[in-house]
C-alpha positions, 0 to 999 in steps of 0.5 A, a space after each residue: 767442530 772442536 774435539 773438546 767441549 768446555 761446558 762452562 764456556 770458560 777458557 782460562 788455564 785448566 789448573 788441575 785436570 782429572 780424568 773422570 770415567 765413573 769408575 771407583 778408581 776415577 772417583 778416588 782421582 777426583 777426590 785426590 785431585 780436589 784436594 790438590 787444586 784447593 792446596 794450590 788455589 787452582 781451579 779444578 777441571 773435570 774432564 770426560 772422554 767420549 772416545 768417539 770413532 772416526 770414519 772415512 769419508 770421500 776424498 781421503 778424509 776422516 770425521 769423527 762420529 757425533 755422539 748420540 744424545 744418550 751418550 751426551 746426557 750420560 756424560 752430563 749426568 756424570 760430570 754433574 755428579 762430580 761437580 757435586 761431589 767435589 762441592 760437598 767437600 770443597 764448597 769454594 773450590 772453582 770446578 769446570 767440566 769438559 767433554 771430549 770426543 777423543 780417547 781418554 789418553 788423547 783427551 787428557 794429553 791435550 788438556 796437559 798442554 794448559 794444566 798445572 797437574 794432570 791426575 788419573 786413577 790407577 785404572 778405569 772402566 777399561 782396566 783388568 781387575 788384576 792390573 794395578 796401572 792402566 794403559 791410560 795412566 801410563 801413556 799420559 805419564 810417559 807423554 804429558 809436559 806437565 806433572 801427572 798423578 796416578 792415584 791407586 784405589 783405597 787400601 786399608 793401612 795398618 790402623 784400618 783406615 782407608 784412602 783419605 786424610 791419612 794419605 795427606 798426613 804422611 810423608 812425601 818421597 822423592 826419588 834423586 839421582 843427580 839427573 835433571 829429571 830428578 831435580 824437578 821431581 825434588 822441587 815438586 815434592 818440596 812444594 807439595 810437602 810445604 802445602 800439606 805440612 808433611 815430611 820430605 824423604 829424599 831417597 838416593 839408592 846406589 849399587 857399587 860394583 862387587 869384585 868377581 873375587 868374593 874374598 875381595 869383599 873384606 879387603 880394606 881398600 874395597 871396604 873404604 871405597 864402599 864407605 866413601 861412595 855412601 858418604 859422597 851420596 849422603 853429601 850430594 843428597 843434602 846438598 841438592 835438597 838445600 839448593 832446591 829450597 825456596 823461601 816457601 820450602 825453607 821449613 820442610 823437614 827433610 830426611 834423607 834415605 841413602 841405601 845400597 838398593 835397586 832405586 825402585 825397590 828402595 822407593 817402594 820400601 820408603 813409600 809404604 804408608 807414604 802420602 806421595 811418592 814423586 819421581 822424574 820421567 827418566 833418570 840417568 839410566 834413561 835412553 834419550 828416546 825413552 819417555 818413561 824410565 824403568 824405575 818410574 814404570 815400576 814404581 807406578 805399577 806397584 806403588 801403595 800410594 799416589 805417584 806423581 811423574 814430573 817431566 820438564 815442561 820445556 821438553 814439550 807435549 808428545 801426543 804419539 
């Protein structure tokens, strides 16, 4: 018996997949995912995970416990409510539902193999109130082969607005460091900005090693090298953006933000009030075996806006 049931009996690609557990965070993620699916003319799959345990049986096998009727009924009602919610805002959107016996993380990772994007809330019913990002968001962002959007719960902006169209109208911020991961993030960010009519802000943060002797900071050669490093970074950002453009993204307005700062801090600064922040799963400073770099993790945990983590699809899914 399969661990996942497609309640609509359709087998096409899942399009945009969003995890739904009934929490306020998952409802916010659902709204964001529905807009993303509509922008891309993709179906939306709403996934509910039952997290049924495995039990040992004779001869060393293990079977997953069948959900009791009340659990299955709750899942049905939850998904029906999600479909109704989406239908009121996006009446023409193709919405599918799935129920999985797996844990939330494993169910989302399984769906990610056939998805264009996976969307999760910043924390679900199992989250601690003080934690910004739940364990599911971290795990899925680290292991999914497709882009993963982590959507925070609503916050009021300076104008008193809460989550909604103000996020859609804001700019798209992308981190760039010259790595293959950031190149993929740039392509995603350009595409998203094109679809939503947003400005793209390309952020490159750099730090030049300071001399041990503080007096050398005023040395003309050090000052000149400092200026050359900034100029090289600015040129690289502009060139990389132009090379990444497609006919569809040719008209996206782009502003570069080349700053001497820690990358995570620079992204969070530019991301204040943004519609979206996009980062690669690992940058130039990442270790080969590290699936989610320190910059990506810092941005995920502290960003005031939705964050998309991109990972090259050819790297494959890792469901560990």
